Backbone as JSON Lines, residues from 0, in Angstrom:
{"i":0,"aa":"M","n":[27.45,80.05,121.64],"ca":[26.5,80.09,121.17],"c":[26.43,81.79,120.56]}
{"i":1,"aa":"K","n":[25.01,82.01,119.83],"ca":[25.4,83.74,119.39],"c":[23.98,83.94,119.98]}
{"i":2,"aa":"F","n":[24.01,85.24,120.34],"ca":[22.62,85.86,120.64],"c":[21.56,85.94,119.64]}
{"i":3,"aa":"E","n":[20.51,85.87,119.97],"ca":[19.86,86.29,118.94],"c":[18.49,86.83,119.9]}
{"i":4,"aa":"C","n":[18.2,87.65,119.47],"ca":[16.91,88.61,119.99],"c":[15.72,87.46,120.08]}
{"i":5,"aa":"A","n":[14.73,87.11,121.25],"ca":[13.77,86.36,120.93],"c":[12.29,86.9,120.88]}
{"i":6,"aa":"G","n":[12.22,88.23,120.87],"ca":[11.34,89.32,120.45],"c":[9.84,88.63,121.54]}
{"i":7,"aa":"C","n":[10.51,89.12,122.81],"ca":[9.67,88.79,123.87],"c":[9.13,90.13,124.75]}
{"i":8,"aa":"G","n":[10.27,90.94,124.12],"ca":[9.94,92.27,124.71],"c":[10.29,92.73,126.41]}
{"i":9,"aa":"F","n":[10.84,91.83,126.45],"ca":[11.3,91.71,127.99],"c":[11.95,93.45,128.52]}
{"i":10,"aa":"C","n":[13.1,93.58,127.3],"ca":[14.04,94.56,128.13],"c":[13.13,95.87,127.58]}
{"i":11,"aa":"C","n":[12.31,95.88,126.97],"ca":[10.84,97.04,126.89],"c":[10.42,97.57,127.53]}
{"i":12,"aa":"K","n":[10.1,96.44,128.51],"ca":[9.07,96.3,129.99],"c":[9.56,96.6,130.95]}
{"i":13,"aa":"N","n":[10.95,96.48,131.19],"ca":[11.92,96.02,132.65],"c":[13.11,97.41,132.44]}
{"i":14,"aa":"F","n":[12.65,98.46,132.85],"ca":[14.54,99.3,132.85],"c":[15.04,99.03,133.61]}
{"i":15,"aa":"G","n":[16.1,98.4,133.87],"ca":[16.76,98.01,135.37],"c":[16.3,97.89,136.51]}
{"i":16,"aa":"D","n":[16.87,97.58,137.61],"ca":[16.51,97.77,138.74],"c":[15.51,98.6,139.47]}
{"i":17,"aa":"E","n":[15.41,98.51,140.91],"ca":[14.18,99.73,141.4],"c":[15.27,100.69,141.47]}
{"i":18,"aa":"N","n":[16.49,100.59,141.91],"ca":[16.83,102.08,141.88],"c":[16.98,102.93,140.57]}
{"i":19,"aa":"H","n":[16.89,102.26,139.69],"ca":[17.71,102.42,138.04],"c":[16.17,102.22,137.05]}
{"i":20,"aa":"K","n":[14.88,103.08,137.37],"ca":[14.08,102.4,136.76],"c":[13.87,103.62,135.15]}
{"i":21,"aa":"Y","n":[14.73,103.52,134.57],"ca":[14.66,104.32,133.41],"c":[15.42,103.8,132.2]}
{"i":22,"aa":"L","n":[15.21,104.36,131.43],"ca":[15.91,103.98,129.68],"c":[16.97,104.77,129.34]}
{"i":23,"aa":"P","n":[18.15,105.02,130.15],"ca":[19.42,105.96,129.68],"c":[19.29,106.34,128.46]}
{"i":24,"aa":"L","n":[19.46,107.7,128.26],"ca":[19.45,108.28,126.88],"c":[20.6,109.75,126.73]}
{"i":25,"aa":"F","n":[21.13,109.44,125.49],"ca":[21.89,110.68,125.55],"c":[21.12,112.34,125.31]}
{"i":26,"aa":"E","n":[21.3,113.22,125.28],"ca":[20.85,114.84,124.64],"c":[20.38,114.3,123.26]}
{"i":27,"aa":"C","n":[20.8,113.64,122.9],"ca":[20.65,113.86,121.08],"c":[19.55,112.7,121.17]}
{"i":28,"aa":"E","n":[19.55,111.96,121.65],"ca":[18.07,110.56,121.54],"c":[16.84,111.21,122.33]}
{"i":29,"aa":"V","n":[17.34,112.02,123.38],"ca":[16.29,112.49,123.86],"c":[15.58,113.23,122.95]}
{"i":30,"aa":"E","n":[16.0,114.61,122.28],"ca":[15.57,115.35,120.85],"c":[14.49,114.61,120.45]}
{"i":31,"aa":"R","n":[15.36,113.69,119.73],"ca":[14.57,112.99,118.71],"c":[13.55,112.17,118.98]}
{"i":32,"aa":"Y","n":[13.17,111.08,119.97],"ca":[12.54,111.02,121.04],"c":[11.38,111.9,121.28]}
{"i":33,"aa":"K","n":[11.52,112.87,121.6],"ca":[10.45,114.0,121.54],"c":[9.65,114.16,120.39]}
{"i":34,"aa":"K","n":[10.18,114.28,118.98],"ca":[9.93,114.99,118.16],"c":[9.16,113.38,117.47]}
{"i":35,"aa":"I","n":[9.52,112.04,117.85],"ca":[8.75,110.63,117.21],"c":[7.28,110.99,118.26]}
{"i":36,"aa":"A","n":[7.12,111.02,119.77],"ca":[6.37,111.46,120.6],"c":[5.38,112.25,119.75]}
{"i":37,"aa":"E","n":[6.05,113.59,119.62],"ca":[4.79,114.66,119.62],"c":[4.27,114.21,117.85]}
{"i":38,"aa":"S","n":[4.53,113.4,117.34],"ca":[4.13,113.39,115.67],"c":[3.0,112.21,116.21]}
{"i":39,"aa":"R","n":[3.33,111.48,117.36],"ca":[2.29,110.07,117.45],"c":[1.55,110.5,118.73]}
{"i":40,"aa":"N","n":[1.24,111.59,119.05],"ca":[0.59,112.16,120.17],"c":[0.84,111.2,121.69]}
{"i":41,"aa":"I","n":[2.25,110.94,122.03],"ca":[2.57,110.21,122.93],"c":[3.63,111.26,124.36]}
{"i":42,"aa":"K","n":[2.89,110.88,125.14],"ca":[3.54,111.86,126.17],"c":[5.03,111.31,126.61]}
{"i":43,"aa":"L","n":[5.69,111.64,126.72],"ca":[7.38,111.14,127.62],"c":[7.77,111.9,128.57]}
{"i":44,"aa":"N","n":[8.23,111.19,129.7],"ca":[8.64,111.62,130.79],"c":[10.3,111.3,131.06]}
{"i":45,"aa":"F","n":[11.08,112.5,131.21],"ca":[12.49,112.22,130.84],"c":[12.92,112.89,132.44]}
{"i":46,"aa":"K","n":[13.81,112.3,133.08],"ca":[14.5,113.59,134.24],"c":[15.84,113.14,134.16]}
{"i":47,"aa":"P","n":[16.93,113.73,134.8],"ca":[18.14,114.03,134.96],"c":[18.74,112.25,135.8]}
{"i":48,"aa":"V","n":[19.6,111.99,135.04],"ca":[20.28,111.34,136.25],"c":[21.93,110.9,135.74]}
{"i":49,"aa":"H","n":[22.86,112.01,134.73],"ca":[24.16,112.23,135.2],"c":[23.78,113.51,135.47]}
{"i":50,"aa":"Y","n":[24.53,114.11,136.13],"ca":[24.73,115.89,136.21],"c":[26.12,116.31,137.25]}
{"i":51,"aa":"L","n":[26.54,117.5,136.86],"ca":[27.05,117.79,138.11],"c":[26.45,119.46,138.02]}
{"i":52,"aa":"L","n":[27.0,119.7,139.43],"ca":[27.27,121.5,139.06],"c":[28.22,122.29,139.1]}
{"i":53,"aa":"E","n":[28.19,123.28,138.3],"ca":[30.04,123.99,138.07],"c":[29.38,125.41,138.87]}
{"i":54,"aa":"E","n":[30.19,124.92,139.99],"ca":[30.2,125.86,140.98],"c":[30.44,127.35,141.07]}
{"i":55,"aa":"K","n":[31.37,127.6,140.15],"ca":[31.71,129.13,139.13],"c":[30.54,130.04,138.78]}
{"i":56,"aa":"S","n":[29.39,129.11,138.04],"ca":[28.13,129.71,137.37],"c":[26.8,129.26,137.86]}
{"i":57,"aa":"G","n":[26.93,128.33,139.09],"ca":[25.85,127.96,139.76],"c":[25.02,127.45,138.6]}
{"i":58,"aa":"I","n":[25.21,126.59,138.01],"ca":[24.39,126.01,136.91],"c":[24.99,124.07,136.97]}
{"i":59,"aa":"V","n":[23.36,124.14,137.1],"ca":[24.02,122.28,136.91],"c":[23.64,122.05,135.49]}
{"i":60,"aa":"F","n":[24.63,120.97,134.78],"ca":[24.98,120.66,133.46],"c":[24.26,119.07,133.21]}
{"i":61,"aa":"V","n":[23.35,118.58,132.36],"ca":[22.73,117.51,132.76],"c":[23.58,116.74,131.16]}
{"i":62,"aa":"Y","n":[24.21,115.6,131.59],"ca":[24.71,114.82,130.44],"c":[24.6,113.61,130.25]}
{"i":63,"aa":"L","n":[23.26,113.03,130.98],"ca":[23.0,111.94,130.53],"c":[21.32,111.99,131.16]}
{"i":64,"aa":"Y","n":[20.45,111.5,130.42],"ca":[18.92,111.53,130.98],"c":[18.38,110.52,130.81]}
{"i":65,"aa":"G","n":[16.93,110.2,131.58],"ca":[16.02,109.11,131.85],"c":[15.03,108.75,131.37]}
{"i":66,"aa":"M","n":[14.49,108.02,130.27],"ca":[13.18,108.07,130.01],"c":[12.45,107.07,131.02]}
{"i":67,"aa":"T","n":[11.49,107.52,131.82],"ca":[10.43,106.78,132.98],"c":[9.73,106.09,132.49]}
{"i":68,"aa":"N","n":[9.33,106.04,130.98],"ca":[7.82,105.25,130.84],"c":[8.23,103.79,130.51]}
{"i":69,"aa":"E","n":[7.51,103.28,131.25],"ca":[7.47,101.91,131.31],"c":[6.56,101.33,131.6]}
{"i":70,"aa":"P","n":[5.98,100.14,130.56],"ca":[7.17,99.59,129.3],"c":[7.03,100.93,128.55]}
{"i":71,"aa":"C","n":[8.0,100.6,128.03],"ca":[8.26,101.88,126.33],"c":[7.18,102.01,125.79]}
{"i":72,"aa":"P","n":[7.17,103.53,125.92],"ca":[5.61,103.24,124.53],"c":[5.91,103.14,123.11]}
{"i":73,"aa":"F","n":[6.89,103.55,122.66],"ca":[7.0,102.93,120.96],"c":[6.87,101.28,120.96]}
{"i":74,"aa":"L","n":[6.97,100.82,122.12],"ca":[6.46,99.14,121.97],"c":[5.06,98.46,121.56]}
{"i":75,"aa":"K","n":[4.95,98.15,120.41],"ca":[3.75,97.46,120.18],"c":[3.62,96.05,119.66]}
{"i":76,"aa":"N","n":[2.61,95.85,120.19],"ca":[2.79,94.08,119.91],"c":[4.01,93.24,120.04]}
{"i":77,"aa":"N","n":[4.86,93.68,121.24],"ca":[6.33,93.42,121.08],"c":[7.19,93.97,120.43]}
{"i":78,"aa":"K","n":[7.01,94.63,119.21],"ca":[7.76,94.93,118.61],"c":[8.15,96.54,118.68]}
{"i":79,"aa":"C","n":[9.32,97.39,118.02],"ca":[9.71,98.18,118.33],"c":[8.88,98.77,117.09]}
{"i":80,"aa":"S","n":[8.51,100.09,117.37],"ca":[7.81,100.6,116.29],"c":[8.84,101.8,116.14]}
{"i":81,"aa":"V","n":[9.74,102.14,116.45],"ca":[11.14,103.21,116.51],"c":[12.35,102.52,116.07]}
{"i":82,"aa":"Y","n":[11.9,101.45,115.68],"ca":[13.39,100.36,115.17],"c":[14.33,101.08,114.89]}
{"i":83,"aa":"E","n":[13.83,101.51,113.75],"ca":[15.33,102.25,112.5],"c":[15.9,103.55,113.65]}
{"i":84,"aa":"D","n":[15.13,104.36,114.42],"ca":[15.39,105.32,115.16],"c":[15.68,104.93,116.69]}
{"i":85,"aa":"R","n":[15.65,103.35,116.89],"ca":[15.98,103.26,117.8],"c":[17.14,103.72,118.95]}
{"i":86,"aa":"A","n":[17.13,104.18,120.23],"ca":[18.19,104.51,120.96],"c":[19.43,103.32,120.74]}
{"i":87,"aa":"L","n":[20.64,104.15,121.42],"ca":[21.88,103.16,121.2],"c":[21.98,102.15,122.36]}
{"i":88,"aa":"I","n":[21.04,102.36,123.19],"ca":[20.77,101.5,124.36],"c":[20.17,100.54,124.23]}
{"i":89,"aa":"C","n":[19.37,100.55,123.08],"ca":[18.03,99.85,122.8],"c":[18.78,98.78,121.52]}
{"i":90,"aa":"G","n":[20.04,99.46,120.82],"ca":[20.77,98.31,120.25],"c":[21.71,97.82,120.51]}
{"i":91,"aa":"Q","n":[22.46,98.05,121.79],"ca":[23.21,97.56,122.33],"c":[22.77,95.99,123.18]}
{"i":92,"aa":"F","n":[21.73,96.08,123.59],"ca":[21.22,95.16,124.15],"c":[21.64,93.71,123.95]}
{"i":93,"aa":"P","n":[22.14,93.01,124.62],"ca":[22.1,93.39,126.32],"c":[23.73,93.22,126.51]}
{"i":94,"aa":"L","n":[24.33,93.97,125.61],"ca":[25.98,94.45,126.34],"c":[25.1,95.89,127.06]}
{"i":95,"aa":"L","n":[26.01,96.49,127.82],"ca":[26.02,97.49,128.55],"c":[27.6,98.43,128.04]}
{"i":96,"aa":"W","n":[28.25,97.38,127.95],"ca":[30.04,98.18,127.49],"c":[30.77,97.17,126.5]}
{"i":97,"aa":"T","n":[31.43,97.6,126.06],"ca":[33.13,96.55,125.71],"c":[33.66,97.03,126.63]}
{"i":98,"aa":"A","n":[34.67,95.59,126.26],"ca":[36.18,95.65,127.13],"c":[37.32,96.96,126.82]}
{"i":99,"aa":"K","n":[36.82,97.63,125.83],"ca":[38.06,98.23,125.4],"c":[37.48,99.94,126.09]}
{"i":100,"aa":"F","n":[36.46,99.96,126.52],"ca":[35.72,101.08,127.23],"c":[35.88,100.73,128.7]}
{"i":101,"aa":"H","n":[35.63,99.88,129.44],"ca":[35.69,99.31,130.66],"c":[37.15,99.12,130.55]}
{"i":102,"aa":"G","n":[37.81,98.38,130.55],"ca":[39.25,98.04,131.15],"c":[38.83,96.24,130.88]}
{"i":103,"aa":"N","n":[39.71,95.35,131.04],"ca":[39.87,94.36,131.07],"c":[38.7,93.45,132.28]}
{"i":104,"aa":"E","n":[38.04,94.77,132.54],"ca":[37.35,93.98,133.88],"c":[36.25,93.5,134.02]}
{"i":105,"aa":"F","n":[35.78,92.75,132.74],"ca":[34.54,92.15,132.34],"c":[33.99,91.16,132.71]}
{"i":106,"aa":"G","n":[32.7,91.4,133.33],"ca":[31.84,90.42,133.7],"c":[30.32,90.61,133.96]}
{"i":107,"aa":"A","n":[29.62,89.98,134.91],"ca":[28.07,90.07,135.16],"c":[27.95,91.53,134.87]}
{"i":108,"aa":"S","n":[28.48,92.65,135.73],"ca":[27.72,93.9,135.92],"c":[27.69,94.32,134.22]}
{"i":109,"aa":"C","n":[28.93,93.92,133.27],"ca":[28.32,94.57,132.28],"c":[27.75,93.98,131.36]}
{"i":110,"aa":"F","n":[27.05,93.11,131.26],"ca":[25.7,92.98,130.92],"c":[24.17,93.4,131.39]}
{"i":111,"aa":"S","n":[23.69,93.75,130.14],"ca":[21.36,93.33,130.81],"c":[21.04,92.18,131.28]}
{"i":112,"aa":"E","n":[20.33,91.8,132.13],"ca":[19.69,91.25,132.24],"c":[18.77,90.61,130.82]}
{"i":113,"aa":"C","n":[18.69,89.37,130.52],"ca":[17.86,88.92,129.34],"c":[17.49,87.52,129.65]}
{"i":114,"aa":"P","n":[15.81,87.09,129.6],"ca":[15.43,86.22,130.38],"c":[15.45,84.45,128.97]}
{"i":115,"aa":"K","n":[16.21,85.03,127.76],"ca":[15.79,84.27,126.8],"c":[17.33,84.02,126.58]}
{"i":116,"aa":"F","n":[18.63,84.82,127.22],"ca":[19.96,84.76,127.16],"c":[21.04,84.6,128.28]}
{"i":117,"aa":"D","n":[21.59,83.96,128.66],"ca":[22.68,83.85,130.09],"c":[23.92,84.49,129.7]}
{"i":118,"aa":"C","n":[24.02,85.41,129.16],"ca":[24.83,86.28,129.15],"c":[26.22,85.65,130.1]}
{"i":119,"aa":"K","n":[25.95,86.25,131.33],"ca":[26.93,85.73,132.41],"c":[27.55,84.4,132.49]}
{"i":120,"aa":"K","n":[26.86,83.18,131.75],"ca":[27.35,81.59,132.06],"c":[27.79,81.69,131.04]}
{"i":121,"aa":"E","n":[27.54,82.15,129.62],"ca":[28.34,82.25,128.17],"c":[29.83,83.39,128.29]}
{"i":122,"aa":"F","n":[29.53,83.79,128.88],"ca":[30.9,84.74,129.22],"c":[31.9,84.19,130.41]}
{"i":123,"aa":"D","n":[31.06,83.45,131.34],"ca":[32.63,82.69,132.25],"c":[32.55,81.41,131.63]}
{"i":124,"aa":"E","n":[31.95,80.77,130.54],"ca":[32.47,79.15,129.9],"c":[33.37,79.58,129.11]}
{"i":125,"aa":"K","n":[33.59,80.92,128.42],"ca":[34.35,81.41,127.37],"c":[35.6,81.66,128.28]}
{"i":126,"aa":"F","n":[35.56,82.01,129.11],"ca":[36.78,82.94,129.95],"c":[36.65,82.5,131.05]}
{"i":127,"aa":"P","n":[36.89,81.29,131.64],"ca":[37.08,80.79,132.94],"c":[38.34,81.67,133.73]}
{"i":128,"aa":"I","n":[39.49,81.96,132.85],"ca":[40.26,82.94,133.37],"c":[40.28,84.21,133.25]}
{"i":129,"aa":"R","n":[40.13,84.87,133.88],"ca":[39.88,86.48,133.68],"c":[40.85,87.36,132.94]}
{"i":130,"aa":"E","n":[42.31,86.74,133.08],"ca":[43.38,87.38,132.53],"c":[43.6,86.88,130.96]}
{"i":131,"aa":"V","n":[42.75,87.89,130.37],"ca":[42.82,88.11,128.58],"c":[42.74,89.39,128.29]}
{"i":132,"aa":"S","n":[43.3,89.72,126.92],"ca":[43.35,90.71,126.54],"c":[41.45,91.55,126.06]}
{"i":133,"aa":"K","n":[42.27,92.89,125.95],"ca":[40.72,93.86,125.81],"c":[40.39,93.05,124.52]}
{"i":134,"aa":"D","n":[41.19,92.79,123.62],"ca":[40.75,92.66,122.07],"c":[40.62,91.13,122.17]}
{"i":135,"aa":"E","n":[40.85,90.23,122.79],"ca":[40.43,89.13,122.88],"c":[38.36,89.25,123.27]}
{"i":136,"aa":"I","n":[38.48,89.52,124.61],"ca":[36.98,89.94,124.99],"c":[36.16,90.82,123.78]}
{"i":137,"aa":"D","n":[36.7,92.05,123.49],"ca":[36.02,92.21,122.33],"c":[35.88,91.36,120.77]}
{"i":138,"aa":"K","n":[36.75,90.76,120.77],"ca":[36.29,89.22,119.63],"c":[35.22,88.86,119.76]}
{"i":139,"aa":"Y","n":[34.99,88.4,121.17],"ca":[33.98,87.34,121.47],"c":[32.96,88.1,121.66]}
{"i":140,"aa":"L","n":[33.04,89.18,122.13],"ca":[31.77,89.96,122.03],"c":[31.33,90.25,120.66]}
{"i":141,"aa":"K","n":[31.96,90.21,119.71],"ca":[31.58,90.55,118.73],"c":[31.1,89.54,117.63]}
{"i":142,"aa":"E","n":[32.06,88.57,117.88],"ca":[31.14,87.27,117.32],"c":[29.79,86.77,118.23]}
{"i":143,"aa":"T","n":[29.56,86.46,119.22],"ca":[28.52,86.48,120.03],"c":[27.42,87.32,120.03]}
{"i":144,"aa":"Y","n":[27.55,88.62,119.91],"ca":[26.31,89.81,119.95],"c":[26.01,90.33,118.47]}
{"i":145,"aa":"G","n":[27.19,90.53,117.65],"ca":[26.9,90.84,116.39],"c":[26.83,92.46,116.37]}
{"i":146,"aa":"G","n":[25.36,92.6,115.79],"ca":[25.14,94.15,115.41],"c":[24.67,94.84,117.31]}
{"i":147,"aa":"C","n":[24.61,94.06,117.71],"ca":[24.57,94.92,119.37],"c":[26.16,95.23,119.74]}
{"i":148,"aa":"F","n":[26.81,94.28,119.37],"ca":[28.5,94.88,119.95],"c":[28.57,96.37,119.27]}
{"i":149,"aa":"D","n":[28.27,96.58,117.54],"ca":[28.66,97.6,116.78],"c":[27.74,99.05,117.61]}
{"i":150,"aa":"F","n":[26.54,98.87,118.15],"ca":[25.82,99.61,118.92],"c":[26.62,99.88,120.1]}
{"i":151,"aa":"A","n":[27.13,99.33,120.79],"ca":[27.55,98.82,122.32],"c":[29.1,100.3,121.66]}
{"i":152,"aa":"I","n":[29.99,99.82,120.87],"ca":[31.08,100.65,119.91],"c":[30.52,102.28,119.99]}
{"i":153,"aa":"K","n":[29.56,102.48,119.46],"ca":[28.94,104.12,118.94],"c":[28.69,104.42,120.53]}
{"i":154,"aa":"S","n":[27.7,103.94,121.34],"ca":[27.41,104.29,122.48],"c":[28.19,104.65,123.69]}
{"i":155,"aa":"N","n":[29.32,103.36,123.28],"ca":[31.04,104.08,124.41],"c":[31.55,105.01,123.94]}
{"i":156,"aa":"S","n":[31.57,105.02,122.76],"ca":[32.26,106.18,122.12],"c":[31.84,107.55,122.4]}
{"i":157,"aa":"H","n":[30.49,107.71,122.03],"ca":[30.2,109.14,122.86],"c":[30.27,109.27,123.99]}
{"i":158,"aa":"G","n":[29.89,108.23,124.98],"ca":[29.92,108.55,126.1],"c":[31.41,109.03,126.93]}
{"i":159,"aa":"R","n":[32.34,108.44,126.0],"ca":[33.59,108.65,126.52],"c":[33.56,110.15,125.83]}
{"i":160,"aa":"K","n":[33.41,110.12,124.74],"ca":[33.32,111.84,124.22],"c":[33.26,113.26,125.22]}
{"i":161,"aa":"I","n":[31.58,113.07,125.86],"ca":[31.12,113.56,126.63],"c":[32.47,113.86,128.03]}
{"i":162,"aa":"L","n":[32.19,112.27,128.33],"ca":[32.9,112.72,129.41],"c":[34.82,113.31,129.41]}
{"i":163,"aa":"D","n":[35.32,113.27,128.33],"ca":[36.64,113.94,127.84],"c":[36.16,114.83,128.12]}
{"i":164,"aa":"I","n":[35.14,115.66,127.59],"ca":[35.0,117.08,127.19],"c":[35.01,117.71,128.53]}
{"i":165,"aa":"I","n":[33.94,117.3,129.2],"ca":[33.89,117.34,131.04],"c":[35.23,117.48,131.47]}
{"i":166,"aa":"R","n":[36.25,116.49,131.4],"ca":[37.45,116.11,131.82],"c":[38.22,117.38,131.64]}
{"i":167,"aa":"K","n":[38.38,117.82,130.22],"ca":[39.11,118.7,129.78],"c":[39.23,120.24,130.4]}
{"i":168,"aa":"Y","n":[37.09,120.84,130.31],"ca":[37.43,121.75,131.11],"c":[37.71,122.03,132.76]}
{"i":169,"aa":"D","n":[37.24,120.32,132.92],"ca":[38.05,120.99,134.43],"c":[39.39,120.73,135.08]}
{"i":170,"aa":"L","n":[39.72,120.14,134.36],"ca":[41.6,120.22,134.59],"c":[42.15,121.45,133.76]}
{"i":171,"aa":"N","n":[41.4,122.53,133.11],"ca":[41.6,123.5,132.79],"c":[41.68,124.54,133.4]}
{"i":172,"aa":"G","n":[40.65,123.96,134.58],"ca":[40.46,125.07,135.08],"c":[39.19,126.33,135.02]}
{"i":173,"aa":"D","n":[38.68,126.25,133.89],"ca":[37.73,126.8,133.61],"c":[36.19,126.53,134.09]}
{"i":174,"aa":"W","n":[36.01,125.23,134.33],"ca":[35.04,125.11,135.56],"c":[35.62,124.29,136.89]}
{"i":175,"aa":"K","n":[34.97,124.49,137.63],"ca":[34.93,124.0,139.17],"c":[33.51,123.14,139.43]}
{"i":176,"aa":"L","n":[34.09,122.12,139.35],"ca":[32.74,120.59,139.47],"c":[32.46,120.29,140.49]}
{"i":177,"aa":"K","n":[31.29,120.07,141.21],"ca":[31.24,119.58,142.3],"c":[29.41,118.35,141.86]}
{"i":178,"aa":"N","n":[29.7,117.08,142.64],"ca":[28.61,116.35,142.83],"c":[27.41,116.56,143.57]}
{"i":179,"aa":"I","n":[26.19,116.73,143.29],"ca":[25.09,117.06,144.08],"c":[24.04,115.84,144.09]}
{"i":180,"aa":"S","n":[23.6,115.75,145.09],"ca":[22.13,114.86,145.13],"c":[20.75,115.2,144.52]}
{"i":181,"aa":"E","n":[20.29,114.34,144.17],"ca":[18.87,114.41,143.59],"c":[17.99,115.68,144.32]}
{"i":182,"aa":"S","n":[18.41,115.27,145.45],"ca":[17.09,116.36,146.22],"c":[18.18,117.76,146.37]}
{"i":183,"aa":"D","n":[18.51,117.99,145.83],"ca":[19.53,119.2,145.56],"c":[19.2,119.81,144.46]}
{"i":184,"aa":"L","n":[18.6,119.49,143.34],"ca":[18.96,119.57,142.0],"c":[17.95,121.12,141.29]}
{"i":185,"aa":"G","n":[16.77,120.79,142.48],"ca":[15.81,122.25,142.54],"c":[16.67,123.52,142.94]}
{"i":186,"aa":"K","n":[17.36,123.46,143.41],"ca":[18.47,124.45,143.82],"c":[19.11,125.35,142.88]}
{"i":187,"aa":"Y","n":[19.12,124.9,141.58],"ca":[19.61,125.29,140.58],"c":[19.6,125.6,139.43]}
{"i":188,"aa":"K","n":[19.28,126.78,138.73],"ca":[19.47,126.33,137.14],"c":[19.76,125.11,136.96]}
{"i":189,"aa":"Q","n":[18.92,124.67,135.74],"ca":[19.53,123.81,134.86],"c":[19.81,123.58,133.78]}
{"i":190,"aa":"M","n":[20.22,123.34,132.77],"ca":[21.01,123.12,131.59],"c":[21.21,121.73,130.89]}
{"i":191,"aa":"S","n":[20.7,121.79,129.66],"ca":[21.47,120.54,129.22],"c":[22.77,120.48,129.09]}
{"i":192,"aa":"F","n":[23.88,119.8,128.48],"ca":[25.11,119.89,128.63],"c":[25.81,120.71,126.99]}
{"i":193,"aa":"T","n":[24.64,120.53,126.01],"ca":[25.09,120.77,125.02],"c":[24.57,122.88,125.16]}
{"i":194,"aa":"E","n":[23.61,122.92,126.09],"ca":[23.25,124.72,126.16],"c":[24.41,125.0,127.14]}
{"i":195,"aa":"F","n":[24.9,124.28,128.27],"ca":[26.01,124.83,128.84],"c":[27.08,125.27,128.39]}
{"i":196,"aa":"L","n":[27.71,124.09,127.58],"ca":[29.23,124.47,126.63],"c":[28.85,125.31,125.82]}
{"i":197,"aa":"K","n":[27.45,125.94,125.05],"ca":[27.14,127.08,123.94],"c":[27.49,128.29,125.13]}
{"i":198,"aa":"Y","n":[26.37,128.31,126.16],"ca":[26.4,129.1,127.48],"c":[27.75,129.8,127.74]}
{"i":199,"aa":"C","n":[29.05,128.25,127.74],"ca":[30.47,128.51,128.23],"c":[31.15,129.31,126.95]}
{"i":200,"aa":"G","n":[30.33,129.32,125.87],"ca":[31.31,129.37,124.36],"c":[32.08,128.44,123.89]}
{"i":201,"aa":"F","n":[31.6,127.55,124.08],"ca":[32.65,126.36,123.13],"c":[31.65,125.34,122.62]}
{"i":202,"aa":"R","n":[31.35,126.31,121.34],"ca":[30.34,125.65,120.42],"c":[30.52,124.66,119.53]}
{"i":203,"aa":"E","n":[31.96,124.64,119.17],"ca":[32.61,123.06,119.1],"c":[32.14,121.98,119.59]}
{"i":204,"aa":"D","n":[32.18,122.09,120.74],"ca":[32.34,120.95,121.59],"c":[30.7,120.59,121.29]}
{"i":205,"aa":"A","n":[30.09,121.88,121.75],"ca":[28.5,121.64,122.05],"c":[28.16,120.93,120.41]}
{"i":206,"aa":"G","n":[28.13,121.24,119.57],"ca":[28.25,120.73,118.36],"c":[28.57,119.02,118.45]}
{"i":207,"aa":"S","n":[29.63,118.84,118.8],"ca":[30.26,117.6,118.89],"c":[29.02,116.51,119.8]}
{"i":208,"aa":"V","n":[28.59,117.13,120.75],"ca":[27.78,116.21,121.5],"c":[26.3,116.16,121.0]}
{"i":209,"aa":"N","n":[26.0,117.45,120.67],"ca":[24.82,117.06,120.2],"c":[24.72,116.46,118.74]}
{"i":210,"aa":"Q","n":[25.78,115.59,118.08],"ca":[25.44,115.1,117.24],"c":[24.58,113.93,116.8]}
{"i":211,"aa":"C","n":[23.79,114.08,115.99],"ca":[22.94,112.62,116.09],"c":[23.56,111.47,116.14]}
{"i":212,"aa":"I","n":[23.43,110.54,116.66],"ca":[23.92,109.23,116.88],"c":[23.25,108.11,116.64]}
């Protein structure tokens, strides 16, 4: 069975579970949404959701944000009023990632909840035995989810690029990174990941991270 959006608006009104009540956005998507919202006199609220403390500089850089306006203020009559400019997470729904991004351990946790399409049931019926290749799984995802899969590929690639840059400077010894709790965020100066890369003099990587997607 192929996935088709039923237009119920569920995914635009319900952002994750009680511990993740936000729409995850890359930095460049936050800037794009801010511009659209300003032109429409809409107030958007964002919070850092993935971040690291760089101990040498004492700066926290944020590499993923969450929009906390729920339901989405761009939803009008159960339709997306910014459809052509929608975020990758919206375009890839109900997929969270692809097999190539997440290895071949692909199961229920790799899907978002859609009340009109039982993703887990469809997947389990197709692959009752999980020892299958990444290519086999991705072929199924492409055939079943079409354009959603293409969005997931873009999202996964951009996320991987960010993580690879972080890993590069951590392994090189340029940075000394530490996880901190949300309650400790206010103790440190915060920057977006792009700002922090520029601050460190890594402008080429900063341009890559903030490239519009």
